[in-house]
N, C-alpha and C positions, 0 to 999 in steps of 0.2 A: 243417782237413782237408777241409771241404766247404762250399760256399755254396749247398747245395740248399735252395730255398725252394719250398714247394708252390704252384704256379701253374698256369695253363693251358698253359704251355710244357712240353715234355718235359724230363726230367732226363737230362743226359749222365752215364753211368756210365763212369768211367775205370778200367779194369781194370789194376791194378799189383800183383797178388798172385803172379804167376808167379815162378819161380826163375831163369829165363833160362839153363837148362842147355844149350840148343843154342848159345848165344853163347859160353859158356866152353868147351864141347866143340870149337868151331871155332877156339879160340885166343884168344878175347876175354878181357880181364882185368877182373875184378870184375863187379858187377851191371850188366847192360846198360842199365837205366833211368838209372843214374848215370854212364854213359859220356859223356865230353865230346863235344859237338856244337856247332860254331860258337860257342864262347864260353859255352855253357850246358851243360845235360845233356839227354839224350833226354826224360826226364820233364818237365823244365821247359819245353821247347819244346811238348810235347803240351798241358800245362796252360795255357800262354800262348794257344794257339789256342782252347781251350775257353773261357777267360775272355773272349777277344775276341769270341766268338760271342754273348755276352750271355745265353746259356742257363744255367739253374741246373745245378749239377753235384755229383757225389758221387765221391770218390776211394776205391776199394776196394783197400786195400793191406795187408790182413791176410792172412797166409799161408793158403791153402786148398789142398786136395788136387788140384783141377782147375779148369778154366775154368768149368764148369757150377756148381760150388760157389761160385765167386767171383760169378758173375752172380746166383745165387739169394740170396746174402747181401746184395748191393747192392740188389736189388729189394725184399727184405724190409725193409731199412733205409729205403727211400724208397717205402713201400707206397702212399702217397696221391698218387703222381705221376700226371700226366695221360697220360704215356707215357714210354718210355725210349729213349735212344740208347746202344747198347753200343759203347764205343770202347776197344780195347786200347791201353795206355799206350805201346807201342813204335811208334806211328805219329806221329812228331814233325813231319811235314810237312803233315798234314791242315790244310786251310784252314777258317777260321771260317765262310766262306760255304757250305761243304759241310755243316757241322753244321746251319746254318740251313735249307738246302735239304731235308735229310732230315727235319728237324723239321716243315717246312711240308707235306711229303708225307703226314705222319701226320694232318693236319687234315681229310683227306678220308675216303672210305670204307675205304681200305686198312688192314689190320691190322698190316702191316709195311712197311718201306721200306728199300731198299738202294741205295747209290750205285754207279755204274759209271764206269770210266775206260777209254776205248778198248777196250771189249769185256771188260774185267776187272772182276769184282765185288770190292768192298772194304768198308771200314768207315768210319763207324759204321753199324751196322744198327739201324734204329728199330723199336720194337714199341709198339702201342697198349695202353692200359690193360687191355683185355679179355684180353690175353696174360699179365697179371700172375701169376695162379695157376700157369700152366705154367712161367713163368720162375722163380718162387720155389721150384719143386719140382725144379729142375735139379740134377744132380750129375755128377761125372766130367769127362773131358777134352774131350768133344764140344762143350761150350758150348751155344749155342742153335741149332746147325745143324739138329737134327731138327725143331724148331718152325718154323724158317724154311722148311725143305723142304716141310713139310705145308701151310703157308700159300701157298707158291709153287704147289704142286699144285692148291690150291683157287683160284688166281688172285686172291689177296688181298694181293699184295706190289706196292707201287709201286716201279717201277724208275726211279731218279733218275740221269740222265746228267749228269756233272760234268766240268769241265776241271781235274782235281786229281789229279796223280800221287801225292799224299800218301795217298790212300785205299788204295793198294796198295804203299806203301813202308814195310814194317815192318823192324825191326832184329832179325835172328836170328843174324847172323854179323858179324865185323869188316869183311868186304867190303861187306855191306849198310850198315853204319854209314858207311864211306868214301863209298859211292855217295850216301847221304842227305846227307852233308856237302857233296858236290859240287853236288847239286841245290839244296840250301838256299843255298849261296853264290851260285850262278847266279841264283836267285830274288831274293836280296837285291841283287845288282848291277843288276838290271833294275828294282828298285822306285824 
């Protein structure tokens, strides 16, 4: 389930607890993380990127009422981590280099780090260990957005510019899945 080993590197928390209701409501069949994507599944692509980053990771795939509950459970399960990168599992195109860049941004004075692609904010969002108690107390559907907003207001968020459309390419509809497949196939053809 996890290869999280406590080290000086942040742990990537892969959030796979959601029910994917928007995907099925939009006409998708089955659980979106198990949807086929270029010969694999959405979740397998996300986990492959995490593994390739070399960072320790934890898969949170137990059903929880909301994203905040999922984050809290994962942070409590990895309480000794140096920091956390919160990555929704429906971002199958995120690049390993992006995960590493967000992790590096947490090695400075910033208490959080967020990647940007062409003006759009994305995931993973990184949080320093000092944020652990707040993250472990989360509940509900907002996730860590209130914590990130407060840190941004206090100018304690490192903004990490990346050339990675994967940080903003989540899968919530069958159309988004088709777009992700086209982007992935294009990326693979250029590799």
